[in-house]
C-alpha positions as CSV (number, residue, x, y, z in Angstrom):
1,M,-78.1,-3.3,60.4
2,A,-79.9,-2.8,57.1
3,K,-78.5,0.7,56.8
4,K,-74.9,-0.5,57.3
5,K,-75.4,-3.2,54.7
6,T,-76.8,-0.6,52.2
7,A,-73.8,1.7,52.8
8,E,-71.4,-1.2,52.4
9,E,-73.1,-2.1,49.1
10,R,-72.7,1.4,47.9
11,R,-69.0,1.4,48.7
12,Q,-68.6,-2.0,46.9
13,R,-70.6,-0.7,43.9
14,A,-68.5,2.5,43.8
15,A,-65.3,0.4,44.0
16,A,-66.6,-1.9,41.2
17,L,-67.4,1.0,39.0
18,K,-64.0,2.6,39.6
19,A,-62.3,-0.7,38.8
20,E,-64.3,-1.1,35.6
21,R,-63.5,2.5,34.6
22,L,-59.8,1.9,35.2
23,R,-60.0,-1.4,33.2
24,K,-61.6,0.4,30.3
25,E,-59.0,3.2,30.4
26,R,-56.2,0.7,30.3
27,R,-57.9,-1.1,27.4
28,R,-58.2,2.2,25.5
29,K,-54.6,3.0,26.1
30,F,-53.6,-0.5,25.0
31,L,-55.7,-0.3,21.9
32,G,-54.3,3.2,21.1
33,I,-50.7,2.0,21.5
34,T,-51.4,-1.1,19.4
35,G,-53.1,1.0,16.7
36,V,-50.1,3.4,16.5
37,I,-47.6,0.5,16.4
38,T,-49.8,-1.2,13.7
39,A,-49.9,2.0,11.6
40,I,-46.1,2.4,11.9
41,V,-45.6,-1.2,10.8
42,V,-47.9,-0.7,7.8
43,V,-46.2,2.6,6.8
44,V,-42.7,1.1,7.1
45,G,-43.8,-2.0,5.3
46,L,-45.4,0.1,2.5
47,I,-42.2,2.3,2.2
48,G,-40.1,-0.9,2.1
49,F,-42.4,-2.4,-0.6
50,L,-42.2,0.8,-2.7
51,F,-38.4,0.8,-2.5
52,Y,-38.3,-2.9,-3.4
53,M,-40.6,-2.3,-6.4
54,D,-38.5,0.6,-7.5
55,Y,-35.3,-1.5,-7.1
56,R,-36.9,-4.4,-9.0
57,S,-38.1,-2.2,-11.8
58,R,-34.5,-1.1,-12.4
59,Q,-33.1,-4.6,-12.4
60,I,-33.4,-5.0,-16.2
61,P,-31.4,-7.7,-17.9
62,G,-28.7,-6.2,-20.1
63,L,-28.9,-2.8,-18.4
64,A,-25.5,-0.9,-18.6
65,E,-24.8,1.9,-16.1
66,Y,-22.1,4.6,-16.5
67,E,-20.8,7.4,-14.5
68,V,-21.1,10.8,-16.2
69,A,-18.1,12.8,-15.0
70,S,-18.7,16.1,-16.9
71,Y,-21.9,17.7,-18.2
72,V,-21.1,21.4,-18.9
73,H,-22.4,23.5,-21.7
74,V,-20.0,23.9,-24.7
75,D,-20.2,26.3,-27.6
76,T,-22.9,25.5,-30.1
77,G,-21.2,23.8,-33.1
78,A,-18.4,22.4,-31.0
79,K,-18.4,18.6,-31.4
80,V,-18.2,16.5,-28.2
81,D,-16.4,13.2,-28.3
82,Y,-18.7,10.9,-26.3
83,E,-17.5,7.6,-24.7
84,Q,-20.7,5.7,-25.5
85,S,-22.5,5.4,-28.8
86,P,-25.2,6.6,-28.6
87,P,-24.1,8.8,-25.7
88,V,-25.7,8.5,-22.2
89,G,-24.6,11.9,-20.9
90,G,-21.7,14.3,-21.0
91,D,-21.0,17.9,-22.2
92,H,-23.6,19.3,-24.5
93,W,-24.9,22.4,-26.2
94,S,-27.0,24.9,-24.3
95,A,-30.3,24.1,-26.1
96,W,-32.0,20.7,-26.0
97,Q,-33.7,18.6,-28.6
98,N,-37.5,18.6,-28.3
99,C,-38.9,15.2,-27.4
100,G,-40.8,13.6,-30.2
101,V,-40.4,11.3,-33.2
102,Y,-37.8,12.2,-35.8
103,P,-37.5,10.6,-39.3
104,A,-33.8,11.5,-39.5
105,P,-30.9,11.5,-37.0
106,V,-30.8,14.3,-34.4
107,T,-27.7,16.1,-33.1
108,P,-26.2,14.2,-30.2
109,E,-25.1,17.4,-28.4
110,F,-28.8,18.4,-28.3
111,A,-30.1,15.0,-27.4
112,V,-27.7,14.6,-24.5
113,H,-29.2,17.9,-23.0
114,S,-32.6,16.2,-23.3
115,L,-31.3,13.2,-21.4
116,E,-30.1,15.7,-18.7
117,H,-33.7,16.7,-18.3
118,G,-35.0,13.2,-17.8
119,A,-35.7,12.1,-21.4
120,V,-35.2,8.6,-22.8
121,W,-33.6,8.5,-26.3
122,I,-34.5,5.5,-28.4
123,A,-32.1,5.3,-31.3
124,Y,-32.3,2.8,-34.1
125,D,-30.5,1.6,-37.1
126,P,-31.6,3.5,-40.2
127,E,-32.0,0.2,-41.9
128,L,-34.5,-1.1,-39.4
129,P,-37.6,-2.4,-41.1
130,A,-40.4,0.1,-41.4
131,E,-42.9,-1.9,-39.3
132,Q,-40.4,-2.0,-36.5
133,V,-39.8,1.8,-36.8
134,A,-43.5,2.3,-36.5
135,Q,-43.6,0.2,-33.3
136,L,-40.9,2.4,-31.8
137,D,-42.6,5.6,-33.0
138,Q,-45.8,4.5,-31.2
139,L,-44.0,4.5,-27.8
140,Y,-44.1,8.3,-28.0
141,T,-47.3,10.1,-27.0
142,Q,-47.9,13.8,-26.8
143,G,-46.0,15.2,-23.8
144,S,-43.9,12.1,-23.1
145,Y,-40.2,12.5,-22.4
146,L,-39.1,10.3,-25.3
147,L,-36.8,11.0,-28.3
148,V,-37.2,8.4,-31.1
149,S,-34.8,8.7,-34.1
150,P,-32.5,6.8,-36.4
151,Y,-28.8,6.8,-35.4
152,E,-25.9,6.6,-37.8
153,G,-23.2,5.9,-35.3
154,E,-22.0,2.5,-34.1
155,M,-24.5,0.4,-32.1
156,D,-24.2,-3.2,-30.8
157,T,-27.8,-3.9,-31.7
158,P,-30.4,-2.4,-34.1
159,I,-32.1,-0.5,-31.2
160,V,-30.5,1.2,-28.2
161,A,-32.4,3.0,-25.5
162,S,-30.4,5.6,-23.5
163,A,-31.1,7.6,-20.3
164,W,-28.8,9.7,-18.3
165,G,-26.0,7.3,-17.3
166,R,-27.9,4.2,-18.4
167,Q,-28.3,2.3,-21.6
168,L,-30.0,-0.8,-22.9
169,A,-29.4,-2.6,-26.2
170,V,-32.2,-4.7,-27.7
171,E,-32.9,-6.6,-30.9
172,S,-36.6,-5.8,-31.4
173,P,-39.2,-3.2,-30.4
174,E,-41.2,-6.2,-28.9
175,D,-38.5,-6.8,-26.3
176,E,-40.3,-6.3,-23.0
177,N,-37.1,-4.9,-21.4
178,L,-37.4,-1.9,-23.7
179,Q,-40.8,-1.0,-22.2
180,R,-39.4,-1.6,-18.7
181,F,-36.5,0.7,-19.4
182,V,-38.8,3.5,-20.6
183,R,-41.0,3.0,-17.5
184,A,-38.1,3.1,-15.2
185,F,-36.2,6.0,-16.5
186,E,-38.5,8.4,-18.4
187,Q,-38.6,11.6,-16.4
188,S,-36.4,10.0,-13.8
189,T,-35.4,12.2,-10.9
190,D,-31.9,10.7,-11.0
191,V,-30.7,13.3,-13.5
192,P,-28.9,16.6,-13.2
193,E,-32.0,18.7,-14.1
194,P,-35.1,16.7,-13.1
195,G,-38.4,18.3,-14.2
196,A,-36.8,20.6,-16.8
197,A,-38.4,21.0,-20.2
198,C,-38.4,18.6,-23.2
199,S,-40.1,21.2,-25.3
200,Q,-39.5,24.8,-26.4
201,G,-36.1,23.7,-27.7
202,V,-34.7,22.5,-31.0
203,T,-36.8,20.8,-33.6
204,E,-34.2,20.6,-36.4
205,T,-32.6,17.3,-37.4
206,A,-28.8,16.8,-37.4
207,E,-28.6,17.6,-41.1
208,E,-30.6,20.8,-40.7
209,V,-28.5,21.9,-37.7
210,E,-25.3,21.2,-39.6
211,A,-26.4,23.4,-42.5
212,L,-27.3,26.2,-40.1
213,V,-24.0,26.0,-38.2
214,S,-21.9,25.7,-41.4
215,S,-23.7,28.7,-42.9
216,G,-21.5,31.0,-40.8
217,E,-24.3,33.4,-39.9
218,E,-23.5,35.0,-36.6
219,D,-27.1,34.7,-35.2
220,I,-27.4,31.0,-35.9
221,A,-26.0,29.8,-32.5
222,Q,-28.2,32.4,-30.7
223,E,-31.2,31.3,-32.7
224,M,-30.8,27.7,-31.6
225,D,-29.7,28.6,-28.0
226,G,-32.4,31.2,-27.5
227,P,-35.3,28.9,-26.6
228,A,-33.2,27.0,-24.1
229,E,-32.0,30.2,-22.4
230,G,-35.5,31.6,-22.2
231,A,-37.1,28.5,-20.9
232,E,-34.3,27.2,-18.7
233,G,-33.1,30.4,-17.2
234,D,-30.3,30.6,-14.6
235,E,-29.1,27.4,-13.0
236,G,-30.6,28.5,-9.7
237,D,-34.0,29.2,-11.0
238,E,-34.6,26.2,-13.3
239,E,-35.7,23.7,-10.7
240,G,-38.4,26.0,-9.2
241,D,-39.8,27.1,-12.5
242,A,-39.7,23.8,-14.5
243,P,-42.8,22.0,-13.3
244,E,-45.1,24.8,-14.3
245,S,-43.6,26.4,-17.3
246,D,-41.6,23.5,-18.8
247,A,-44.2,20.9,-19.2
248,P,-44.8,20.0,-22.8
249,Q,-48.0,21.8,-24.1
250,D,-49.4,20.8,-27.4
251,E,-46.0,21.0,-29.1
252,E,-45.8,20.3,-32.8
253,S,-44.4,17.0,-33.8
254,P,-41.0,17.3,-35.4
255,E,-42.5,15.8,-38.5
256,D,-45.0,18.6,-38.7
257,T,-42.3,21.3,-38.6
258,E,-40.5,20.1,-41.7
């Protein structure tokens, strides 16, 4: 009788252990599935949050957006009639304006090429007070994709910031929307040539370029186009080479080259 009871106890214990093992396995599976679902929810939520923050960063009061229909290279020296002033994109010369601070106006056809590479161009009225000009100049730091220069064309406000297909007019350098515009669109990937250079191009001001073009020397156009062709290369190669070779590296300030 005692032996039967012992055998029965062993069977019951084995059954209990099996049941406990199955329960633990079900719990592990449940926790695993719950963990995967939680991770997916977190990732989707994070992606959604990043999209929202990117969308919010671009919702800048006064921001104007334009469609750029054509952006081909034209002969150096051939003037382009832009729809906006300053321009936000369009046809341009084959070299680009080096990013940096300029004390005199730059050539729009070169500046537009810089916009095509992801630069932001901050143009200001030449009559802007010196202290405000200094504030704008300070927005540029070594290697940043910013052009800062006076502009002699028509503008609705004393300061206009332009990126490819986008523009913002402000009254003062202290307008927080100007900083928001720069943060949102400097080195934007929403340009025809993201990651391309904003150095190794043209350092001359518009007046200096005009003098070179009007001099009639045959090698002037090649001289200004040369850096762009060497750095930018063929259309198919540019995107692959730009991140390594096109990053600004200790370029001279335009003021230093004068």
